[in-house]
N, C-alpha and C positions, 0 to 999 in steps of 0.2 A: 523683412527678408532675413533668412537664416544664412549662416556662414557657408553651409554646404551648398545652398542654392547659388550663392554668389560665386563660389569656387567653380561650380559646374558651368555657370554662364561665362565665366572669364577664362576658363582653362584653354580653349583653343585660340581665342583672340590674343591672349597674352603670349601664347606659344608662337604665333605668327609674328607678333611684335618683337619677340626675343630673336627670332631669325633675322628680322629686319635690322634690329639693333646690331647683331653680329656683322651683317653685311655692311652697314654704314661704318662701323668701327674698323673693319678690315679695309674698306676703301680708303678711309682716312690714313691708315698706317702705310698701306702699300702704294696707293696712288699719290699720296701727299698733295691733295688738291689745294689750289690757291685762289685767292679772290672770292668771288661770289660762290663758287663751288664749295670752298672750305667753310664759308659762312652758312651755306645751306646745310652742310653736314653737321655743323655745330648746333644749328637750330633743331635738326631732326634728333640728334642725340639728347639734347636737353628736353625736348618734347617727350621722347620715349622715357627718359628718366622720370619726368613728372608723372607720367601714366603709371609707371611701376611704383612710385612713391604713393600715389593715390590709391592704388590697389592694396598696398600694405596697410594704409590708414583705414580704409573701409573694412578690410578683413579684421583688423584689430577692434574696430567699433562693433562689428557684428558678432564677434566671438563671445560665447556665453561666459567663459572664464578667460578674461583678458590677460591675467598674469600667466596662466598656462600657455596661452597662445604666444605671448611675448617670449617665454622661455624656450619654446619649441621652434621659433622662427627667428632666431638671432642672426642666421645667415642672411635672410631676406632684409633684415634691418641694416646689417653691415653693407650689403650691396647698395642699399639706398643712400647710406650716409658716407661711405668711404669711396671716393672716386677711383682709387687705385685698384679696387676689386670689382668695379662695375662691369667690366667685360665678362665676369663669371655669370652675369645675368643670362648669358647665352645658354647656360646649363638648364634653363627653364624649358628648353626644347625636349629634355628627357621626359617631361610630363606627358608629351604627346605619345610616347611609347607606353605609358601607363594606360592611357585611354585605349590604345590599340590592343593591349593585352586583355583588357576587360571584355572586348568584343570577340577576340579570337579564342579565349580560353587556353592560352599557352601554358605549358608546364613551367613549374618554378625554375628548373634549371635553365630552360630556354630564356626566361625572363632575365635571369641573372647574367647570362652570357651577353644578351643584347644590351642590357644596361651598362655592363662593364665596357663593352666595345665602344658604345656610343660615348660614354664618359671619357674614355681614353682619347678618342678622336677629338672631341671638343676641347679637352684639356690641352692637348698638343697644339691645336690651332689657336686657342685663346692665349695660352702661355707664350707661344711664339710671337704673336702680335704684341702682347703686353711687354715682353722683355725687349723686343726690337724698338718699341716706342721709348722705353726707359734708357736703353743703352746706345742707340745708334749714334748720337752726337756727343756722348760723354767723352771727356779726355781719357785716353788710354784704353778705350773700349775695344774689345775683340769681336763683339757681336754687332755687325754693321749691315748685314743683309738678311733678307727673310730666310734663305736656305740655311745660313749659319744659325739663325734663331731657331729654326725648325729642328736642326740637328741637336742643338744644345738642349732644347725642351725635351726631345725624345730621350736622350741619355739621362737627363735629370729625372724624368718620371720613372725610367727604368732603374733608377738609383745606381747607375754605372759611374757616371761622372768622370769622363776621360781627362778633363782638365785642359783640353785644347781650346775651349771657349769658356770664359768665366765672366760673370757679371761684376762690374766695378762700382755700380751705383747702389745706394741703399734700397731703392725701389726694385732693382733687378735682383738683389739678394733676397728681398722679401718674397718676390715671385718664385725664386728658386726654393725657398723654404716651403711655400705652399705646394709647389709641384712635387717636392720630395715626399711630403706627408701624403699627398694624394696618390703618388706612385706606390708607396708602401701599402696603402689601403687596397689599391687595384690589384697588386701582386698577391696580397693576402686572399682577396676574394677569388682570384683565378686559381690559386693553389688549393684553396678549400673546395671549390667547385670540382676541380679535376680530381682531388683526393676522394670526394664523396662519390664521384662517378666510378672510380676504380673499386672502391669498397662495395658499391652496389653491384657492379659486374661480377666481382668475386663471390658475393653473397648469392647472386642469381645462379652462377655456375655451380656453387656448392649445393644449392637447393635442388638444381636439376639432377646432379649426381646422387644426392640423397634420395630423391624421388625414384630414380632408376633402381637404386639399391633396395628401396622399400618394396617396389613392385616385384623385384626378383625374389625377395624373401617371402612375400605373400604368395607368389606362384609356387615356390617350393613347399610352403606350408599347406597350400591347397592340394598339391600332389601327394604329400604325405598323408593328408586327411583322407583322400580317396583310397590310398593304399591300405590305410588302417581299416576303413569301412569294408574293403574287399576281403581283407584277412578275417575280419569279424564275421562276414557272411560265410566264408569258407569254413571257419571254425564252427559256426552255428550249424552248417549243413552236416559237417562231419560228426559232431556230437549228437545232433538230432537223429542221424541215421543209426548210430550206435544204440541210442536209447530205444529206438523203434524195434530193432532186431532183438534187443534184450527183452522187451515187453512181449514180443511175439513168442519167443522161446518159453517164457514163463507161462503164458496162456496155454500153450500146447502141453506143458508138463502137468498143469492143473487138470486139463481135460483128460489126460491119460489116466491120472489117478482116480478120477471120478468113474471112468469106465470099468476099472478093476473092481 
């Protein structure tokens, strides 16, 4: 089996499992189950992690150039190996958008807007859950509830950072670092997309104005051409008539001389 075939077969199942992973993770953080419920959640999380790890290994084995695959899928490897960023596995949901775009034939700008919006929503949700898990019971923590974590994550991604809530743990600060980098990227994409849209609209308006001006010039040129043809015809008629009269007079004179 080739890598492309494997990725095609696993695209939707892994997307569904990523949504399930996010749901179980959110349930653990928000509901804080105990006893058998917590044990079941841990088993589900470990089982899902094992599936994701197996997917990475199989894809690496099937890759024709394993070194290149390894270099271009470092994030997938980090998600498998580092527990702290495993919640980012939920970003796998974005691959479902890629499948939808292939079937709908959406324009590039529309794809970018949807990807950016979905990425921002997922990052806010996952970042809020992760920082709440890291900070909630830390000594001196200011982020103790999900609304507080949600607000902190939003202002961090927006690179505003009011300072009303700040992480005190190393894990929380690492999450803040990742969110700030992601926020800069998202803002850059949004700014670039909006800027390209403005440039395109201005270019289209300029082109429409130029087209109107070109049509007006062509109309004036056509009118002048008709006027020139009319003048030429009038001139031809006038000079043609003069030559005819002159020729008639000459003929009469010659005839008169002959009669004498």
